[in-house]
N, C-alpha and C positions, 0 to 999 in steps of 0.2 A: 533500885534506888532506895537507900536507907536514910531516914531522917528521925533520929532518936529511936523510938519504939515503933515507928511506922515504916512499912516497906511496900513497894510496888514494883512490878516488872517494867522495864523500859519498853517504849514503843520502838518499832523498827527504825524510824527516823532518828530517835534519840540514841539508840545503840550505834547506829552508823556514824553519827556525829561524834559520839564519845570515843569511838575507835579511830577517828581521824579521817574517815572516808569523805570524799567530796559529796555534796548534796546531789550532784549529777550522776553519782555511781549507781548503776542499774542493778537492782535485785529483783527476785521474783515478786509478783504482785501479792501472793498469799503470805501471810505472816509467818506460818510455821517454817516453810523452807527458807524464807529470808533470814529469820533468826538463827536457823540451823547453819546457814552459810556464814553469817557473822560470827557465830560461836566458834566456828572452825577456822576463821580467817586470821591471818597475821596482819596486824594494823600496818598501814603504809609507812609510818615513821619507823617502826621496828624493822620492817623489811629494808628500808633505806639504810638504817644503821648497820644491819648485817652485811649488806652489799658493800658499804664503805669500809667495814672492818676487813672483809675479804680482799678488797682492792689494796688496802694498806699493807696487808700481810703478803701479798703477791710480789 
């Protein structure tokens, strides 16, 4: 998160919410693997858009 000249890393819950995952979405309990999974994830809204585009093109 950047605010002017200040910066901090997001917490797992903040990153999950920012990407659009439900609060009930289950991630590993440890921060490092949870953030790694979120970093490699496709946000749900983007996945939905891709699937809709594929359906429209079919």
